[in-house]
N, C-alpha and C positions, 0 to 999 in steps of 0.2 A: 203748640201749634202756631205757626207763623201767621201774623195778621196781614191782610191784604194791604198793600201800599196805597195810601190815599193820593190821588193824582189830580192835577189841575184840570180845568175845563179846556178843551182844545177844539178849535174850529178851523177847518181847511177851506179856504176860498178857492174854488175849483173853476178852471177854464178848460173847455174841451180842447183836445189836441195840444196840450201844454205839458211842461215838466212837472206839473202837479202830481203826475203819476209816480214820480220818484219819491216824493214826500209821502204819498199814500202808502207805498211799499214800506218805507222806513217806519211809519207809525204802526203798521201791522206787525213788523218784526219786533218792535219795542213793546207791543201789547198795550198801546196807549189808546183808550177810547176817544173817539172824536166825532164831531158832526161835520157835515159838508154843506156849504152854500155854493150853488152852481151858477156859473155865468156861461153864456154861449157866444161864440164868435159871430160877428155880423156877416153878411153875404160877401163882404170884401176881405174876409178872413181876419179882420182886426178885432181886438177885444172891445166889448161894448163900453160906452162912456161911464156906465154905472160902476165899473170896476175902479175908476179913479176915486170914487168915494171911499174905497177900502185902502188904497195906497195912491199917492200922488202920481206915480208913473202909470197907473192903470194896467199893471201886469200881474200875472199869476205864475207860480203859486204865492199866496200869502197865508201865513199860519198865525192864528190868534190864540194866545195862551192866557187864560185868566188864572193868576196864582191863587193858591189856597189862602183863606183869610188869615190863618195862623202864621203864614210866611210874611205877612205885611205888618205884624205887630212891632211897635216901637219898643224902646228900652223900658218903658214903664208898663209894658204889657198891653197897651191900648191897641186895639185893632181897628182898621178902617177898611172900607169896601175896596177890594183890590182892583187896580186899574188893569185892563187887558194889555198884553204886550203883543204888538203885531210885528211879525218877522217877514221880511221879503228877501229875495235872492236864494236860490236853491242851496248854494254852498253854505250860506250863513244859517239857513234853517237846519241843514244837516248837522253843522257844527254845534248849534245850540241844543238840538235834541240829544245828540250823543254825549255832550258835556253834562247834561242834567239827568238823562234817563238811560245812558249807556249801560248802567249796572243791571238793567232789566234784560239785557241780552248781551253779555260781556264780549262775545266773539265779534261783535260788529266794530269794535275798535281794537287794534293790535296792542299788546303790552307796550307801555311807554318807555320804560327804563331797562337798560342792561343791568344785570346783577352787580351791586356795588357802585353803580354810577348814578344813583337816584339824585335828581336835582342838579346835576352837573352839566355844564355846557358840553354838548357833544355826547352826552350819556344816553341819548335816545336810541332805541332799537332801529335797525334798518326798516323794519316793517312799519313802525310808527312814523318815521320821517317820511317814508313814501306815502303813507296814508294822508298825512297833513298836506303834503305837496298836491296830491290828487284832488283834495277838496277845493283847492284854489285853481288848479290847472283846468279841471273839467269845464267849469263855467267861464273862466277867464281866457283860455286859449283854445280848447278843443271844440266846444260847441260853436263858437263864432265861425269856424271853418264851414260847418254845415249850414249855418245861417247865410253866409256869403254865397254858397252854392245855390241855395233855394231862391235867394233874391235875384241872382243873375240868370238862373234857369228860367225865370218868368219871361225873359227876352226871347226864349225859344218856344214858348207855349202859344196856344190858340188865343190867349188874351191879346196878343199882338196882331194887328191887321195883317192879312195874308200878303199883301203886296210888299210890305216892308220887313216881313219876318225873315227873309234870307239875310238881310243886312244886320238885323238885331241878333240873329243866331250866330252870324260870323263874329260879331263883337263879343258875344258871350263865350264862344269857343276860344277866342284869343285870351280872354280873362282867365278861363279855366286852365288853359295851357301854360300861361306865364306865371300866374299867381296861385290859384286855388289848388290845382293838382299837385304841384311840387310841395306845397305846404301840407296837404293831406297825406302825402307819402311819408313825410317826416313824422307826422303824428302817429300814423298806423304802425310805422316801424318802431317808434319808441314804445308804444303800448305792447307790441309783440315782444320786444326786448324785456319789458317789465315782467311779462308772464314767464319768460324763459329764465329770468334771474331772480324770481321772487324768493324771499327768505323761507327757510325751513322746507325747501324742496331739494331733492337730490340733484346733483349736477347732471346736466344732460336731459333732465326732464322739464316739462312745462308745468307751471303751477295751475291749479284750477281757477285761481282768482288773482287779482292784481297785486295784493299784498301778501300772498302766501296760500296756504291750504284751505283757508276759511273765507266765507263770504264776509265782506265788511261793508260799512256804510258807503265807502268810496265806490264799490262795485254797483251798489244800488243807485248812486248818484249818476253814474255814467251810463246806466242801462238804457234809459230812454233815448239818448243820443245815438248810441250804437245800434240799437234795435230798429229805430225809426229810419236811420240812414240806410241800413241794409234793405229794409222793407221797401223803401222808395227808390232803390237802385242808385242812390246818390253817388257812391264811390266810383262805380263804373261809368256813370254818365259824365264824370269829370274829364275822362280821357283814358289813355292806354296805361295798363299796368303790366309789369313783368308776369309772364305766364298767361296773360290774356284777361285777367280779372283781379280785383282787389282780394278776393277770397283765395285765389291761386297764389298771389304774392305773399299773403299773410295767413296761412292756414291755421296757425296756432291761435291767432287773435279771433278768427271767425269761429273756431271751435269753442272759444270762450263765449262769444256772442250766442251761439247755439245753447251753450250750457246755462247761461243766464235765463234763457227763455224756458228752460226745463226746471228752474228752481221752483219749489213748492210755493214760496212767497210770491214770486212773479205770477204764477198761474192763478193764485188766489186774487191778486190785484187785477188781473185781466177780467175776471168775473165781477169784481167790485166796480171797475170802470163801466162795464156794461150796465150794471145796476144804477150807477150814478147818472149816466147819460141816457138811460132808457133805450139802449141799443141791444141787438142780439148778434 
């Protein structure tokens, strides 16, 4: 009878309406027990100053992992009280978790090597190379497009005095048209292409997920951005799309977004978020 794996203590520092939701989903998929310490945004939607005591930038998510005492033993076998490790940035958190705990749910990371190419430069599978790229791309390139939209969209909101709102709205629309919308179109087109060309999928068919037929940690990492952007109507608010909407222009991608929201793990996390934030 196999013994249960001993796991380190894990604490998730949670900020409402943040990408902490992605980390929560990944922890659930990896079956890693965790505790949550919650922080709430101020009325100005910024993170509270107390979060800066957790990490200098005062942002979330932050994941704290306290190693097992046995893992901190020196060569003489002497153990010391383990120091907690604090991880920030969603991509880094995801990478760290799958590196150390991916064996608990092997499908979350595609196989790394092609047969006979183990350890060789260029020997990685297409799925693994894409997976690694996505872990950096999502936070480094994709999510900033959504953040830019949200920032400039404030210029069109009721937060701007009524008399000058036409002027600020015009400025925002120009920025959307010249910068943000063309960039967004490139990103959505690339993601749709990934779904159409994912490994281990028959030619002419779209893959269920970005790296192939199975859900990976990269799908979990991008879920909050895609689901939130659609729920907020962000893509269509940026400007005109072929076919009249972003969904019409990229049906394969938005089928994927719908599919993410039907994933059992995602549905479980939605309930967890309500529990954490005390909402219904």
